[in-house]
N, C-alpha and C positions, 0 to 999 in steps of 0.2 A: 831450696829443702831447709824444713823450718830449722830452724839452730837449736829449739827445745827438745828438738830429739836427739840430740847432744849435749847430756847434762852431765858427763863426764869429762866433757871439754869445756863447761861451762859457757855453752849454748842459753843464749835468751837470760843470763845470768850476770855474768860480767859484761860488762860493756866495754872492753878492749878485748875481745875474743870478737873479731867478725866473719864475714864470709868474702868470699872473694870480689864477689859483684861492690861489697861496699868499698874495698878498700882499690879495686877499676875504676872507683868514681873520684876517690881521692888522690890519685895519682892520674888524674885526668888536665888537660892543659887549663892554665888556671884556677887549677883546684887548689887549697892548702894541704898538706900532706899533715893533721893532727889526728892525736886519738881522742875519742870520743869521751872520755872520761872527764879531762880535764883539758883537754885542747895543746897540750905538750906536743911537740914534736916526738915521734919515735925515734931511738935511734937504735933497738936493738929489735928485729923483727922475726917471728918466728911463723913458718910457713906448714902447715901441715896437710900433706896430703893423705887422698882415700877417707877421708872424716864423713865417715856413712858409706861410701864405697867401699864394695869387697869386703862386703859384712853382713852376711843376711840375718845373724842374729839380732841385730840392734837398727840396720839400715837396707839396705840394698847389695845383691850380689854380683851384679854386674860393676864394670869397670865403664867411666862416661869417658874415657878417650881422649878429653881435653883437658886434664886438667894438670897430668906432666909439662905441656908446653907454656902454660898459662902462666902457672907459677913461677917456672924460668924466665916469662917475660917480666912478670910483677916484680921477681927479686931484682932481674937486671935493671929496669925504671926504679926504682926505691934506692940500689946503690948510684945511679946517676942524681936523681933528684938530692940524695945526704948520701957523700961520696965518704963520709968519718961511720956512717951506719954499719953494722951489719945483719945481714941475713942468715939464718939458717932454714934448713929445707928436711922435713921429716918425712921419710917415704917408703914405702915396703919396697917395692921396684920402679927402675924407670921405664914407663913404655913410651919412648921417643920414636915409635915406625914410622917412617916416611922420609920423602926426600930432603939433606938436610935437618933433618927435626935433632938429630943426635947430636952434631955436630953445634946448634944453639946450647943446648943443656951441656956441653961441655962449654963453651965459651961464658956459659953461665957463672960456674965451679973455677976454669984457670983465670978469666980476664977480670970480672968481679968477685973474686972470690967469696962467693958463696957458698955455704958451707954444710953439704948435704950429711945425713946422719940416717943412714940405714935402721930400719925401728920403728914399729908403733910408740904411737905418744900413747900410755896408761890414763893419765888423771892432766887435769888443767888448772889452776887453784891460782887466788888472788894472794900476795903478801904485803902489806904495805901499800904501795902505788905500785906497784909492779907485777909481773903474771907471770905465775913460774910453772912450767913445762916437765913433768914426768914423764918420762921414754925410754930408750932401749937403744944400744949403741953394736947392732948385731954384730958388726965386723967388727968391734974391736972385745965384745963378750960382755958390755958390763952396762948396769944403768946409767941413765944421764940427767941432770936437773940444769935446767936453763931458766934464768931470768929474763925475763923480753918485757918491752914496755910495749908491745903489739903482739895479738895472736891474728892470723891468716888462715879461717879452714876453708878447704878444696874441696867443697860440699858434693853429693851427686846431682848429675843431672836428670831430669826427673820430668815425663809428658806431662803437655798444655790441661788445666785443669777443665777443659774445654772438649779435650781427644777422647775421651771416652762417648759423651754425646756425638760427638760429630762421626766418630765410626758406627753408633747404631744407626744415626741416617742415613750415611752409604752404604751398610750392610756390609760392611768388611772388618777382618778379625784384627785381634789385641792379643797381646801377651799379657802376664800376669802383672806385671807394673804399668799397662794400657799404654804401652807402646805397639804401633800398626804393624802386622804381620804380611809379608811380603809373600806371594805364591809359592816363592822356590827360592832361598838362598843366595845361588849361584846362577841357575837356567834364568829366574827371574826375580829379579833383585829390585825392580823398579814397578811392578805390576800387581795386584791385590786379587784376591779371589772373585773378584765383582769384576766382570768384565766393564771396560771404561773410568774404573777408576785409580789412578797410579801414585808412586809414592815418591817423595823427596825430602830430605832435610831432617833432622830432628826428631820429627816425629814417624820415624822408623825407626829410631831407634839414635842414642847417641854418635854424634861427630861431629868431626870439626868443620870450617865452613870450604876448604877444598876437596872434602868430599862428598859436601852437602851441594854443592856446586856442578860437579859432576855427576851425581845424582839427579839432580835436576835438569841437566841436560840429555839424559837417556831418558826422564818420564817425558820431555816436550818433545823428542823424536818418535816419543810413542803414539804418544797424542797428534803428532804432527802425520802421523801416517795412516791414522784411524779418519782421520778428516781428508784427508786427500783422496778416499776413496769415492768415485761417484754413488754406490750401490754398498751399502753394508750388508754384509752375507751373514747371517747368523746359523750356528753350527745345528746339525738337522736331529741332535740329541735334548732334545726337550719334553717337560715332561706331558702327560695326557693323562686323561680321567677315563675310564670305562663306564659311561654314565648307566647301566645295568647293574653296579655290581654297587655303584655309591649310595650310599646313606645319609648323606648330607652331615655328620656325623661334627667335621669341625675340625679332626684332626691333623690332617695333611694344613689344615690353615695354618695351625698355632706354631708347625711343626718348620713350616718354610722359612729360612732367616731371608728371605729378599723380599718377602710379602708381593709373593708373584700366584697365590692364588687365593680364592674369596668362596664364598657359598650361594650361589642364583636365585635372586630372592624370588622368582619365578618359578623355574624350574627344579629347585632345591636339588641340586648337585653341585658339588665343587667343580670351580673353571679355573683354567691357568692362565693368565696373561704370558704370552710367549715372547713376549722382548725384554720381560724379567729373570725369567727364570735359567737359573746357573747347572743348571743338572747333578745338582747335588746329590740329587736322590734321599732327602729327608723322607719328603714325603712319601715316598714308597716303603720305605720302612715303617713310617706312622701308621699309612693306611689300615684297620684293620678287615677288611672285606677284599683286599689286593685290587682294591681299583685305582690306583694309581699306578702310575708305571711311565716310560721312559719309548720316546721311539727308538730305534734301532736297538734299544737295551733289554730286550723282551724278556721275560723268564726265561721260556725256552733254547735263544741264545747265550744267556749268559748258563745253564744248565750246561747246553751242547759246547761251549769254551772250556765249563770245566771238566767233561767228561774226557776230550784232546787232553787235558792237562795230566788228565790222572795216567795216560798211556803210558 
């Protein structure tokens, strides 16, 4: 997530305001824990959770799900590296839903004396060689000012830059933020609406490693089941064209999201690639001549079902 999108937090302007990935690099084995501006060891570190998350006006509206846990981990690693240092965490609320997750956060508070402050940060600016954090403690009902040597922003998890082009190539849907859409959030959580394309990991939405591994196992099981069949059976509800009605206008070709239709160069009628058709019905709606239809979903059948439903 570009820090320049968070100017009120000094993102991209204050050298000692970094994101969690940069701070993780400082904490890795063999690396030196020093702040970028002057190379000094930071004694006071402020973590700002939901920096751009759950903020539809200036960032994204969703929760990234992993920030609460890795902030607690990084705060404890900082205290282990520098026991005399102090870590502060500004948070809206703690979302530690998972086996042992809440106990992990409590360990950061109680064993490592990480100070959790409930409230949003309003502004971050430099004062001399220190970074000043203005925020609020909603539990105490008072404003706060914390001087720090280093500020770590827990920024949102975003889709990869290539996610949209991959979605177009595979003909799978994506939401407004670019995460891939599953066929059904409860009944088909690892399947896309395109047959044979399955979802796993953070491409489908923000998630931690255990959830990504579990989803990958489910997707692998679906693929194994698909290839374990000697013959692949196709659904009988496939689109077709009534050639006598077709004028080769190309409306159905443009409407098909799976590239399952084309205009025959000799016959000058629309044709359907049955292997690619997903029975979405877009071609039926787009055709001005009612030449596009779906096997076993004829207009007469649909009208008969509607009549029965109205009885």
